[in-house]
PASEBA-1860 file (N, C-alpha, C; in nm, 3 decimals):
! residues 293
1> MFELKNSA> 0.067/-2.575/-1.079/-0.043/-2.496/-0.992/-0.056/-2.642/-0.857 ~ -0.057/-2.572/-0.746/-0.062/-2.671/-0.611/-0.188/-2.744/-0.608 ~ -0.218/-2.842/-0.619/-0.328/-2.945/-0.611/-0.369/-2.979/-0.493 ~ -0.497/-2.973/-0.428/-0.527/-3.067/-0.303/-0.601/-3.204/-0.311 ~ -0.604/-3.256/-0.303/-0.663/-3.410/-0.341/-0.788/-3.421/-0.237 ~ -0.758/-3.403/-0.121/-0.896/-3.423/-0.035/-0.981/-3.325/-0.089 ~ -1.118/-3.363/-0.088/-1.230/-3.310/-0.109/-1.260/-3.194/-0.024 ~ -1.259/-3.249/0.105/-1.307/-3.127/0.195/-1.245/-3.042/0.191
9> IIYYTKNV> -1.085/-3.038/0.157/-1.007/-2.907/0.152/-1.008/-2.868/0.016 ~ -1.052/-2.947/-0.090/-1.114/-2.827/-0.225/-1.207/-2.761/-0.188 ~ -1.302/-2.814/-0.130/-1.406/-2.702/-0.093/-1.424/-2.565/-0.044 ~ -1.296/-2.585/0.039/-1.269/-2.443/0.083/-1.149/-2.387/0.023 ~ -1.061/-2.431/-0.036/-0.974/-2.398/-0.129/-1.054/-2.308/-0.251 ~ -1.170/-2.341/-0.279/-1.237/-2.300/-0.374/-1.315/-2.178/-0.323 ~ -1.316/-2.152/-0.207/-1.421/-2.044/-0.094/-1.536/-2.029/-0.134 ~ -1.626/-2.157/-0.151/-1.743/-2.154/-0.182/-1.819/-2.158/-0.081
17> NTLKGMIY> -1.899/-2.045/-0.038/-1.998/-2.106/0.095/-2.136/-2.142/0.049 ~ -2.130/-2.293/0.043/-2.273/-2.351/-0.016/-2.395/-2.319/0.121 ~ -2.364/-2.302/0.226/-2.464/-2.301/0.314/-2.529/-2.145/0.295 ~ -2.493/-2.071/0.245/-2.584/-1.924/0.184/-2.552/-1.916/0.035 ~ -2.479/-1.996/-0.019/-2.493/-2.001/-0.193/-2.412/-1.856/-0.215 ~ -2.301/-1.843/-0.153/-2.252/-1.706/-0.197/-2.076/-1.715/-0.174 ~ -2.016/-1.636/-0.257/-1.876/-1.658/-0.225/-1.845/-1.578/-0.087 ~ -1.722/-1.644/-0.019/-1.691/-1.564/0.108/-1.519/-1.586/0.120
25> MIIDNHEH> -1.454/-1.486/0.173/-1.339/-1.486/0.191/-1.258/-1.570/0.256 ~ -1.151/-1.623/0.265/-1.063/-1.670/0.376/-0.941/-1.602/0.415 ~ -0.915/-1.558/0.545/-0.844/-1.462/0.613/-0.764/-1.507/0.670 ~ -0.619/-1.503/0.675/-0.513/-1.566/0.748/-0.462/-1.411/0.849 ~ -0.566/-1.464/0.978/-0.538/-1.300/1.066/-0.375/-1.320/1.115 ~ -0.302/-1.373/1.116/-0.193/-1.365/1.158/-0.049/-1.437/1.047 ~ 0.026/-1.365/0.983/0.141/-1.353/0.921/0.228/-1.270/0.955 ~ 0.370/-1.302/0.970/0.450/-1.190/0.943/0.525/-1.167/0.810
33> VMIPTDLQ> 0.562/-1.073/0.792/0.654/-1.019/0.641/0.737/-1.144/0.650 ~ 0.751/-1.208/0.507/0.838/-1.301/0.487/0.913/-1.272/0.383 ~ 1.022/-1.301/0.329/1.130/-1.261/0.221/1.158/-1.367/0.124 ~ 1.137/-1.380/-0.009/1.058/-1.247/-0.058/0.919/-1.267/-0.065 ~ 0.862/-1.183/-0.097/0.702/-1.139/-0.085/0.610/-1.304/-0.201 ~ 0.724/-1.304/-0.292/0.641/-1.413/-0.388/0.636/-1.551/-0.294 ~ 0.702/-1.568/-0.213/0.705/-1.690/-0.098/0.591/-1.713/-0.021 ~ 0.544/-1.558/0.029/0.443/-1.584/0.114/0.307/-1.584/0.036
41> LKKMEQAG> 0.285/-1.495/-0.081/0.207/-1.547/-0.186/0.179/-1.714/-0.242 ~ 0.254/-1.751/-0.244/0.287/-1.916/-0.287/0.191/-1.992/-0.158 ~ 0.277/-1.951/-0.030/0.161/-2.013/0.064/0.036/-2.014/0.080 ~ 0.004/-1.884/0.061/-0.143/-1.834/0.066/-0.200/-1.892/-0.066 ~ -0.161/-1.904/-0.167/-0.235/-1.954/-0.293/-0.256/-2.096/-0.265 ~ -0.165/-2.185/-0.192/-0.159/-2.347/-0.189/-0.241/-2.366/-0.073 ~ -0.273/-2.248/0.015/-0.346/-2.256/0.128/-0.507/-2.229/0.111 ~ -0.517/-2.154/-0.026/-0.648/-2.136/-0.066/-0.693/-1.994/0.021
49> VDKTILFC> -0.599/-1.922/0.082/-0.609/-1.792/0.133/-0.635/-1.676/0.055 ~ -0.744/-1.576/0.073/-0.763/-1.491/-0.013/-0.677/-1.350/0.036 ~ -0.698/-1.313/0.135/-0.612/-1.241/0.193/-0.525/-1.249/0.344 ~ -0.434/-1.194/0.367/-0.357/-1.220/0.494/-0.333/-1.085/0.588 ~ -0.342/-1.110/0.673/-0.285/-0.961/0.797/-0.174/-0.976/0.791 ~ -0.075/-0.908/0.751/0.095/-0.904/0.793/0.120/-0.804/0.898 ~ 0.201/-0.869/0.989/0.285/-0.821/1.106/0.442/-0.797/1.060 ~ 0.452/-0.685/1.122/0.587/-0.674/1.128/0.704/-0.753/1.217
57> TAPHPEKA> 0.786/-0.782/1.157/0.870/-0.862/1.219/1.062/-0.837/1.214 ~ 1.086/-0.896/1.315/1.265/-0.845/1.317/1.329/-0.976/1.259 ~ 1.337/-1.107/1.311/1.389/-1.186/1.262/1.320/-1.239/1.117 ~ 1.386/-1.310/1.049/1.337/-1.396/0.912/1.364/-1.534/0.901 ~ 1.302/-1.609/0.995/1.332/-1.773/0.999/1.338/-1.823/0.863 ~ 1.218/-1.760/0.772/1.202/-1.829/0.664/1.345/-1.850/0.580 ~ 1.423/-1.775/0.624/1.563/-1.783/0.537/1.654/-1.904/0.576 ~ 1.615/-1.941/0.705/1.728/-2.054/0.769/1.739/-2.188/0.698
65> KNLSDMKA> 1.845/-2.213/0.691/1.861/-2.352/0.603/1.891/-2.438/0.692 ~ 1.957/-2.415/0.838/1.987/-2.524/0.937/1.994/-2.442/1.055 ~ 2.012/-2.530/1.163/1.982/-2.475/1.293/2.062/-2.365/1.349 ~ 2.188/-2.373/1.277/2.267/-2.267/1.318/2.177/-2.131/1.272 ~ 2.168/-2.131/1.108/2.106/-2.020/1.062/1.964/-1.965/1.145 ~ 1.904/-2.076/1.185/1.770/-2.075/1.281/1.806/-1.960/1.387 ~ 1.913/-2.006/1.447/1.977/-1.917/1.588/2.002/-1.803/1.552 ~ 2.076/-1.779/1.460/2.128/-1.637/1.411/2.001/-1.537/1.397
73> EMGALYKI> 1.872/-1.590/1.343/1.781/-1.512/1.315/1.711/-1.487/1.413 ~ 1.678/-1.582/1.509/1.619/-1.609/1.642/1.684/-1.473/1.732 ~ 1.839/-1.451/1.740/1.902/-1.382/1.821/1.830/-1.239/1.827 ~ 1.797/-1.178/1.693/1.731/-1.046/1.701/1.600/-1.052/1.794 ~ 1.529/-1.169/1.779/1.404/-1.149/1.858/1.432/-1.134/2.020 ~ 1.533/-1.269/2.064/1.568/-1.268/2.203/1.608/-1.151/2.247 ~ 1.680/-1.070/2.139/1.722/-0.930/2.224/1.594/-0.834/2.268 ~ 1.546/-0.846/2.177/1.394/-0.749/2.181/1.310/-0.810/2.307
81> LSGSNTKE> 1.304/-0.923/2.343/1.217/-0.984/2.444/1.287/-0.980/2.587 ~ 1.431/-0.946/2.599/1.493/-0.940/2.705/1.484/-0.806/2.751 ~ 1.466/-0.716/2.657/1.430/-0.584/2.672/1.576/-0.508/2.678 ~ 1.689/-0.557/2.638/1.786/-0.483/2.618/1.828/-0.386/2.538 ~ 1.750/-0.381/2.439/1.734/-0.241/2.348/1.672/-0.110/2.396 ~ 1.732/-0.018/2.377/1.678/0.124/2.439/1.552/0.142/2.330 ~ 1.475/0.242/2.408/1.333/0.264/2.368/1.378/0.332/2.236 ~ 1.456/0.417/2.205/1.514/0.506/2.101/1.549/0.362/1.960
89> DNIRRMKD> 1.618/0.261/1.986/1.620/0.159/1.905/1.528/0.090/1.875 ~ 1.418/0.071/1.945/1.306/-0.016/1.970/1.207/0.116/1.850 ~ 1.201/0.228/1.869/1.114/0.325/1.805/1.187/0.321/1.649 ~ 1.306/0.299/1.614/1.385/0.331/1.503/1.342/0.201/1.439 ~ 1.362/0.127/1.493/1.306/-0.028/1.451/1.211/-0.040/1.382 ~ 1.100/0.008/1.461/0.934/-0.010/1.430/0.926/0.096/1.337 ~ 0.964/0.190/1.319/0.904/0.294/1.186/1.002/0.229/1.068 ~ 1.086/0.142/1.091/1.167/0.084/0.964/1.049/-0.018/0.920
97> NIEELTQI> 1.005/-0.111/1.028/0.942/-0.240/0.983/0.816/-0.174/0.946 ~ 0.747/-0.066/0.970/0.625/-0.016/0.929/0.631/0.032/0.786 ~ 0.741/0.092/0.773/0.760/0.107/0.629/0.772/-0.001/0.556 ~ 0.858/-0.102/0.576/0.857/-0.251/0.498/0.695/-0.270/0.493 ~ 0.647/-0.312/0.578/0.517/-0.339/0.569/0.412/-0.256/0.504 ~ 0.433/-0.145/0.504/0.312/-0.059/0.408/0.375/-0.074/0.273 ~ 0.478/-0.057/0.214/0.520/-0.112/0.104/0.483/-0.234/0.055 ~ 0.488/-0.345/0.102/0.447/-0.490/0.035/0.283/-0.469/0.048
105> IKGHPDKF> 0.207/-0.383/0.129/0.078/-0.381/0.156/0.032/-0.323/0.005 ~ 0.090/-0.217/-0.025/0.086/-0.118/-0.118/0.101/-0.204/-0.253 ~ 0.173/-0.302/-0.269/0.240/-0.324/-0.394/0.123/-0.492/-0.406 ~ 0.058/-0.522/-0.316/-0.023/-0.613/-0.296/-0.191/-0.596/-0.232 ~ -0.228/-0.473/-0.233/-0.346/-0.450/-0.192/-0.457/-0.537/-0.230 ~ -0.461/-0.630/-0.281/-0.582/-0.712/-0.306/-0.521/-0.845/-0.227 ~ -0.403/-0.846/-0.172/-0.389/-0.955/-0.097/-0.363/-0.941/0.082 ~ -0.325/-0.846/0.096/-0.281/-0.789/0.227/-0.345/-0.687/0.318
113> YGFGAVPL> -0.385/-0.683/0.423/-0.390/-0.588/0.526/-0.289/-0.619/0.651 ~ -0.305/-0.520/0.734/-0.170/-0.516/0.816/-0.206/-0.452/0.931 ~ -0.119/-0.497/1.048/-0.112/-0.465/1.181/0.000/-0.370/1.214 ~ 0.027/-0.262/1.273/0.149/-0.202/1.304/0.190/-0.208/1.455 ~ 0.305/-0.212/1.447/0.380/-0.200/1.545/0.366/-0.075/1.626 ~ 0.373/-0.056/1.779/0.345/0.013/1.860/0.455/0.057/1.987 ~ 0.531/0.147/1.987/0.613/0.130/2.126/0.564/0.090/2.267 ~ 0.627/0.042/2.366/0.627/0.040/2.494/0.699/0.160/2.535
121> GLSTEETI> 0.660/0.213/2.655/0.709/0.303/2.738/0.677/0.477/2.699 ~ 0.571/0.468/2.594/0.515/0.594/2.593/0.399/0.628/2.640 ~ 0.384/0.772/2.677/0.257/0.822/2.758/0.144/0.778/2.646 ~ 0.041/0.798/2.750/-0.106/0.785/2.637/-0.101/0.884/2.539 ~ -0.065/1.023/2.583/-0.087/1.127/2.461/0.014/1.099/2.331 ~ 0.160/1.032/2.387/0.241/0.983/2.300/0.185/0.893/2.203 ~ 0.119/0.796/2.257/0.073/0.677/2.204/-0.065/0.730/2.089 ~ -0.117/0.805/2.116/-0.220/0.845/2.056/-0.160/0.916/1.920
129> SWIEKNII> -0.048/0.984/1.933/0.009/1.059/1.826/0.083/0.936/1.729 ~ 0.163/0.847/1.796/0.204/0.733/1.758/0.122/0.694/1.617 ~ -0.042/0.632/1.680/-0.098/0.540/1.612/-0.162/0.620/1.498 ~ -0.168/0.786/1.516/-0.228/0.864/1.400/-0.115/0.871/1.301 ~ -0.003/0.891/1.340/0.137/0.895/1.247/0.135/0.771/1.172 ~ 0.155/0.695/1.262/0.188/0.537/1.170/0.086/0.421/1.143 ~ -0.004/0.442/1.219/-0.096/0.334/1.209/-0.233/0.369/1.104 ~ -0.303/0.507/1.168/-0.410/0.545/1.083/-0.382/0.593/0.952
137> SNNLKGVG> -0.273/0.656/0.964/-0.214/0.732/0.798/-0.221/0.606/0.701 ~ -0.157/0.497/0.777/-0.129/0.387/0.678/-0.221/0.275/0.636 ~ -0.346/0.329/0.672/-0.469/0.256/0.677/-0.436/0.114/0.683 ~ -0.345/0.055/0.846/-0.345/-0.034/0.875/-0.473/-0.058/0.981 ~ -0.499/-0.216/0.988/-0.606/-0.232/1.047/-0.631/-0.244/1.217 ~ -0.506/-0.236/1.274/-0.504/-0.273/1.402/-0.344/-0.275/1.466 ~ -0.339/-0.263/1.615/-0.188/-0.299/1.672/-0.145/-0.417/1.679 ~ -0.017/-0.420/1.728/0.066/-0.540/1.726/0.148/-0.603/1.632
145> EFTPGSDE> 0.217/-0.705/1.666/0.179/-0.793/1.742/0.278/-0.742/1.902 ~ 0.209/-0.764/2.009/0.258/-0.711/2.144/0.315/-0.862/2.196 ~ 0.477/-0.904/2.239/0.527/-0.996/2.246/0.597/-0.975/2.384 ~ 0.515/-0.970/2.493/0.561/-0.944/2.639/0.653/-1.028/2.679 ~ 0.778/-0.982/2.727/0.896/-1.089/2.763/0.881/-1.090/2.950 ~ 0.790/-1.011/2.985/0.761/-1.016/3.140/0.633/-0.943/3.161 ~ 0.586/-0.983/3.309/0.461/-0.921/3.361/0.472/-0.789/3.337 ~ 0.584/-0.724/3.381/0.606/-0.573/3.355/0.566/-0.498/3.250
153> QIAQLEPI> 0.600/-0.611/3.143/0.592/-0.540/2.967/0.423/-0.550/2.967 ~ 0.366/-0.637/3.004/0.200/-0.675/2.994/0.169/-0.503/3.087 ~ 0.242/-0.516/3.213/0.154/-0.374/3.241/0.176/-0.242/3.141 ~ 0.295/-0.248/3.085/0.313/-0.150/3.016/0.226/-0.108/2.890 ~ 0.126/-0.213/2.900/0.040/-0.206/2.775/-0.107/-0.071/2.803 ~ -0.119/-0.070/2.933/-0.230/0.017/2.980/-0.204/0.125/2.867 ~ -0.117/0.212/2.916/-0.147/0.343/2.779/-0.164/0.302/2.655 ~ -0.122/0.175/2.608/-0.172/0.160/2.444/-0.306/0.135/2.471
161> FQALEHFP> -0.384/0.064/2.566/-0.513/0.039/2.591/-0.614/0.153/2.614 ~ -0.538/0.254/2.674/-0.604/0.425/2.683/-0.630/0.491/2.564 ~ -0.489/0.450/2.502/-0.517/0.550/2.343/-0.555/0.453/2.250 ~ -0.595/0.342/2.248/-0.699/0.258/2.132/-0.821/0.291/2.216 ~ -0.881/0.342/2.307/-1.002/0.403/2.349/-1.063/0.512/2.238 ~ -0.951/0.559/2.175/-1.000/0.676/2.098/-0.998/0.619/1.950 ~ -0.954/0.493/1.944/-0.956/0.467/1.801/-1.046/0.315/1.813 ~ -1.178/0.275/1.833/-1.215/0.172/1.866/-1.224/0.066/1.766
169> QLPIWVHT> -1.205/0.102/1.622/-1.191/0.062/1.493/-1.073/-0.039/1.530 ~ -0.974/-0.043/1.593/-0.817/-0.098/1.604/-0.838/-0.215/1.681 ~ -0.830/-0.357/1.636/-0.777/-0.420/1.749/-0.673/-0.431/1.812 ~ -0.637/-0.480/1.918/-0.468/-0.525/1.985/-0.461/-0.672/1.949 ~ -0.337/-0.679/1.938/-0.312/-0.849/1.915/-0.184/-0.881/2.010 ~ -0.225/-0.943/2.119/-0.105/-0.992/2.209/-0.102/-1.135/2.190 ~ 0.071/-1.177/2.203/0.140/-1.288/2.209/0.103/-1.352/2.346 ~ 0.049/-1.476/2.377/0.000/-1.524/2.500/0.062/-1.643/2.522
177> FDPVSMNG> 0.141/-1.698/2.435/0.215/-1.832/2.471/0.350/-1.772/2.532 ~ 0.423/-1.898/2.552/0.564/-1.863/2.648/0.640/-1.754/2.548 ~ 0.712/-1.661/2.603/0.746/-1.671/2.768/0.631/-1.588/2.856 ~ 0.511/-1.578/2.807/0.397/-1.523/2.877/0.321/-1.605/2.967 ~ 0.355/-1.563/3.106/0.287/-1.666/3.220/0.169/-1.674/3.242 ~ 0.094/-1.734/3.331/-0.029/-1.758/3.379/-0.057/-1.616/3.422 ~ 0.025/-1.562/3.508/-0.002/-1.426/3.558/0.000/-1.317/3.443 ~ 0.081/-1.326/3.361/0.065/-1.225/3.259/-0.056/-1.207/3.182
185> IKLLMELT> -0.098/-1.311/3.177/-0.209/-1.363/3.114/-0.353/-1.287/3.163 ~ -0.357/-1.332/3.304/-0.439/-1.263/3.407/-0.435/-1.111/3.425 ~ -0.284/-1.023/3.407/-0.273/-0.899/3.372/-0.391/-0.833/3.252 ~ -0.355/-0.930/3.123/-0.396/-0.914/3.017/-0.560/-0.923/3.007 ~ -0.616/-1.002/3.079/-0.749/-1.020/3.091/-0.819/-0.907/3.178 ~ -0.734/-0.862/3.295/-0.757/-0.754/3.388/-0.795/-0.628/3.266 ~ -0.695/-0.600/3.182/-0.687/-0.493/3.090/-0.803/-0.498/2.978 ~ -0.838/-0.621/2.971/-0.946/-0.630/2.884/-1.089/-0.597/2.931
193> KKYPKVSV> -1.085/-0.631/3.015/-1.241/-0.603/3.092/-1.221/-0.446/3.156 ~ -1.103/-0.400/3.190/-1.111/-0.258/3.197/-1.131/-0.174/3.083 ~ -1.119/-0.209/2.976/-1.108/-0.139/2.825/-1.229/-0.181/2.758 ~ -1.328/-0.214/2.762/-1.437/-0.283/2.707/-1.448/-0.217/2.545 ~ -1.414/-0.122/2.505/-1.392/-0.063/2.379/-1.305/-0.116/2.305 ~ -1.198/-0.191/2.360/-1.075/-0.211/2.312/-1.109/-0.366/2.263 ~ -1.063/-0.408/2.123/-1.116/-0.574/2.118/-0.970/-0.642/2.105 ~ -0.935/-0.747/2.213/-0.795/-0.777/2.231/-0.819/-0.903/2.155
201> IFGHMGGY> -0.730/-0.954/2.063/-0.680/-1.083/2.016/-0.585/-1.159/2.129 ~ -0.608/-1.278/2.178/-0.555/-1.350/2.260/-0.452/-1.442/2.173 ~ -0.338/-1.402/2.134/-0.252/-1.453/2.026/-0.202/-1.634/2.058 ~ -0.224/-1.722/1.997/-0.186/-1.851/1.996/-0.279/-1.902/2.092 ~ -0.414/-1.864/2.135/-0.482/-1.939/2.238/-0.462/-1.929/2.391 ~ -0.354/-1.843/2.420/-0.279/-1.845/2.546/-0.168/-1.968/2.591 ~ -0.136/-2.050/2.476/-0.046/-2.164/2.507/-0.124/-2.252/2.594 ~ -0.010/-2.292/2.682/-0.057/-2.385/2.781/-0.185/-2.387/2.847
209> HWMEVIEF> -0.206/-2.250/2.861/-0.361/-2.195/2.955/-0.446/-2.149/2.866 ~ -0.494/-2.262/2.737/-0.581/-2.231/2.654/-0.698/-2.214/2.702 ~ -0.708/-2.333/2.819/-0.873/-2.333/2.866/-0.928/-2.229/2.950 ~ -0.834/-2.143/3.016/-0.846/-2.025/3.098/-0.879/-1.937/2.983 ~ -0.827/-1.941/2.882/-0.836/-1.810/2.774/-0.996/-1.829/2.725 ~ -1.046/-1.947/2.676/-1.162/-2.013/2.628/-1.267/-1.968/2.695 ~ -1.237/-1.996/2.842/-1.357/-1.964/2.898/-1.369/-1.795/2.959 ~ -1.256/-1.739/2.944/-1.253/-1.565/2.955/-1.349/-1.537/2.837
217> AKTVSNAY> -1.304/-1.594/2.723/-1.358/-1.545/2.602/-1.491/-1.554/2.585 ~ -1.563/-1.645/2.616/-1.708/-1.689/2.634/-1.756/-1.566/2.744 ~ -1.724/-1.530/2.832/-1.790/-1.395/2.914/-1.773/-1.270/2.876 ~ -1.624/-1.242/2.822/-1.639/-1.143/2.785/-1.620/-1.078/2.622 ~ -1.691/-0.963/2.607/-1.730/-0.959/2.481/-1.638/-0.886/2.389 ~ -1.498/-0.853/2.461/-1.398/-0.796/2.356/-1.287/-0.865/2.348 ~ -1.303/-0.976/2.388/-1.197/-1.072/2.377/-1.219/-1.200/2.274 ~ -1.108/-1.229/2.190/-1.090/-1.305/2.077/-0.946/-1.383/2.078
225> IDLSGAFA> -1.017/-1.491/2.029/-0.888/-1.606/2.049/-0.823/-1.626/1.909 ~ -0.683/-1.624/1.872/-0.632/-1.660/1.747/-0.617/-1.795/1.758 ~ -0.597/-1.883/1.672/-0.577/-2.039/1.704/-0.453/-2.060/1.632 ~ -0.360/-1.992/1.609/-0.215/-2.024/1.556/-0.147/-2.044/1.641 ~ -0.050/-2.136/1.617/0.061/-2.193/1.717/-0.053/-2.270/1.830 ~ -0.138/-2.314/1.828/-0.219/-2.373/1.948/-0.142/-2.501/2.007 ~ -0.148/-2.502/2.122/-0.081/-2.616/2.223/-0.117/-2.745/2.142 ~ -0.253/-2.790/2.134/-0.313/-2.909/2.080/-0.435/-2.887/2.009
233> ALAVRIAT> -0.412/-2.983/1.903/-0.540/-2.972/1.833/-0.686/-2.966/1.900 ~ -0.689/-3.046/2.050/-0.774/-3.087/2.138/-0.811/-2.934/2.151 ~ -0.735/-2.842/2.174/-0.755/-2.690/2.218/-0.824/-2.635/2.127 ~ -0.824/-2.631/1.988/-0.883/-2.591/1.864/-1.011/-2.633/1.871 ~ -1.015/-2.776/1.853/-1.147/-2.804/1.873/-1.236/-2.765/1.972 ~ -1.197/-2.764/2.121/-1.300/-2.733/2.236/-1.316/-2.544/2.177 ~ -1.231/-2.497/2.131/-1.244/-2.327/2.119/-1.341/-2.293/2.009 ~ -1.316/-2.415/1.886/-1.417/-2.389/1.788/-1.592/-2.401/1.817
241> TEVPDKCL> -1.576/-2.498/1.926/-1.688/-2.573/1.975/-1.774/-2.447/2.069 ~ -1.696/-2.421/2.173/-1.764/-2.311/2.270/-1.805/-2.158/2.241 ~ -1.669/-2.112/2.127/-1.677/-2.009/2.082/-1.642/-1.974/1.945 ~ -1.745/-2.028/1.894/-1.702/-1.986/1.737/-1.703/-1.834/1.674 ~ -1.765/-1.779/1.742/-1.802/-1.628/1.714/-1.660/-1.538/1.752 ~ -1.600/-1.620/1.816/-1.489/-1.561/1.875/-1.356/-1.599/1.830 ~ -1.319/-1.721/1.747/-1.196/-1.771/1.725/-1.152/-1.724/1.559 ~ -1.026/-1.706/1.541/-0.966/-1.661/1.419/-0.858/-1.723/1.356
249> YGSDAPYG> -0.887/-1.753/1.231/-0.791/-1.860/1.175/-0.673/-1.783/1.127 ~ -0.557/-1.827/1.195/-0.409/-1.778/1.148/-0.323/-1.916/1.181 ~ -0.177/-1.847/1.126/-0.093/-1.936/1.057/0.072/-1.940/1.117 ~ 0.064/-1.763/1.164/0.169/-1.758/1.242/0.296/-1.777/1.143 ~ 0.308/-1.768/1.016/0.386/-1.806/0.882/0.475/-1.674/0.943 ~ 0.621/-1.714/0.915/0.669/-1.850/0.847/0.680/-1.972/0.976 ~ 0.626/-1.939/1.077/0.651/-2.043/1.203/0.550/-2.136/1.202 ~ 0.440/-2.095/1.144/0.361/-2.227/1.093/0.333/-2.218/0.961
257> EPLLSKQL> 0.235/-2.309/0.904/0.223/-2.321/0.767/0.075/-2.245/0.739 ~ 0.012/-2.177/0.653/-0.127/-2.155/0.619/-0.213/-2.273/0.615 ~ -0.175/-2.367/0.503/-0.222/-2.464/0.475/-0.281/-2.577/0.561 ~ -0.149/-2.567/0.661/-0.185/-2.682/0.758/-0.276/-2.629/0.871 ~ -0.256/-2.511/0.915/-0.332/-2.413/0.983/-0.489/-2.433/0.928 ~ -0.514/-2.425/0.846/-0.656/-2.391/0.781/-0.721/-2.548/0.769 ~ -0.640/-2.668/0.755/-0.684/-2.782/0.726/-0.720/-2.844/0.909 ~ -0.653/-2.782/1.004/-0.680/-2.843/1.131/-0.831/-2.759/1.160
265> IEYVCTDD> -0.860/-2.674/1.124/-0.961/-2.597/1.151/-1.073/-2.660/1.095 ~ -1.087/-2.732/0.958/-1.161/-2.779/0.884/-1.188/-2.917/0.925 ~ -1.086/-2.989/0.978/-1.091/-3.114/1.071/-1.173/-3.101/1.176 ~ -1.157/-3.005/1.258/-1.178/-3.031/1.387/-1.298/-2.956/1.404 ~ -1.370/-2.884/1.353/-1.507/-2.800/1.323/-1.545/-2.855/1.228 ~ -1.699/-2.905/1.272/-1.776/-2.977/1.164/-1.929/-2.926/1.135 ~ -1.928/-2.777/1.190/-2.040/-2.704/1.134/-1.974/-2.590/1.042 ~ -2.046/-2.607/0.921/-2.004/-2.506/0.810/-2.032/-2.365/0.834
273> ESKEKILG> -2.129/-2.304/0.922/-2.139/-2.183/0.936/-2.052/-2.127/1.019 ~ -2.000/-2.224/1.166/-1.884/-2.200/1.195/-1.757/-2.152/1.111 ~ -1.749/-2.226/1.039/-1.586/-2.260/0.974/-1.605/-2.132/0.881 ~ -1.696/-2.050/0.862/-1.725/-1.949/0.772/-1.671/-1.865/0.850 ~ -1.703/-1.865/0.983/-1.675/-1.730/1.061/-1.554/-1.748/1.100 ~ -1.512/-1.876/1.157/-1.366/-1.871/1.167/-1.264/-1.820/1.080 ~ -1.264/-1.883/0.948/-1.177/-1.913/0.889/-1.208/-1.759/0.792 ~ -1.261/-1.673/0.855/-1.256/-1.520/0.772/-1.351/-1.404/0.823
281> GNILRLIG> -1.505/-1.464/0.852/-1.567/-1.350/0.888/-1.579/-1.293/0.999 ~ -1.518/-1.388/1.123/-1.483/-1.304/1.207/-1.392/-1.202/1.230 ~ -1.272/-1.229/1.146/-1.172/-1.118/1.171/-1.215/-1.004/1.071 ~ -1.283/-1.001/0.958/-1.343/-0.907/0.883/-1.427/-0.816/0.920 ~ -1.536/-0.862/1.055/-1.591/-0.817/1.116/-1.541/-0.716/1.215 ~ -1.410/-0.768/1.257/-1.344/-0.694/1.383/-1.288/-0.596/1.320 ~ -1.238/-0.608/1.196/-1.152/-0.493/1.110/-1.218/-0.394/1.042 ~ -1.363/-0.431/1.037/-1.430/-0.351/0.998/-1.452/-0.357/0.819
289> EENVN> -1.425/-0.520/0.757/-1.424/-0.498/0.649/-1.481/-0.628/0.600 ~ -1.641/-0.650/0.702/-1.734/-0.751/0.674/-1.785/-0.745/0.527 ~ -1.817/-0.618/0.469/-1.876/-0.583/0.333/-1.765/-0.598/0.217 ~ -1.666/-0.665/0.229/-1.599/-0.680/0.096/-1.616/-0.800/0.005 ~ -1.734/-0.874/0.062/-1.750/-0.997/-0.037/-1.812/-0.924/-0.139
END
């Protein structure tokens, strides 16, 4: 059994909220499907994570043993980002990925929630149908991750926002680090303001543009900030201080480590009530699972 020696970390690994005298859940809002699932469960146990929101994936970097292996795995992702796949190829891949995702969740319903992929380039009506058939029917809790490779791909998110107005319980999770530019983030901000019923998670804090994203989340009620893959520890400290109700603990595993991502939040956030919200309360409320305790 993995043991943590730092008493501050043990406190949260046991998931005891002494502030309110009750047990609360720690939720990693962003991990990709890892192979084998036992590896994912082991990392969750090491970090003291109760449940994880799983996302579909094309590459499996956790399998890489060296740089050459990593390049080979990431080639699939770069092909998607470049837009070189056809719409039909993307739809086929997403259906397969959702099937893989839902089977893992069904095998471990006490450990995983899921967000499902939605293809770009569909009409609003086609997107609504896709969400009904592939997201709602599988009891998935949101849509994403969207990783726009260009500003044009961010503009293509608008039909998805339009469709999500029919499903206000489903947040959308958008990657906002490289290759997304500040101009791309501004386009996403415009969509967030234009569709206030849609909860938007700015993945990875906006990367280099984390200050602008924090400022935006302070004034726009449906904007939320994922803390995984943060540009700097300082960015996480400022975000958890300024907008604790909007921050979501995430690791982006296998690219990040659930334990280290959690330790960073525990280190920079000094308020116990804010920690509870960031480590699980905020995302549970966002996906309508706040009464699971």
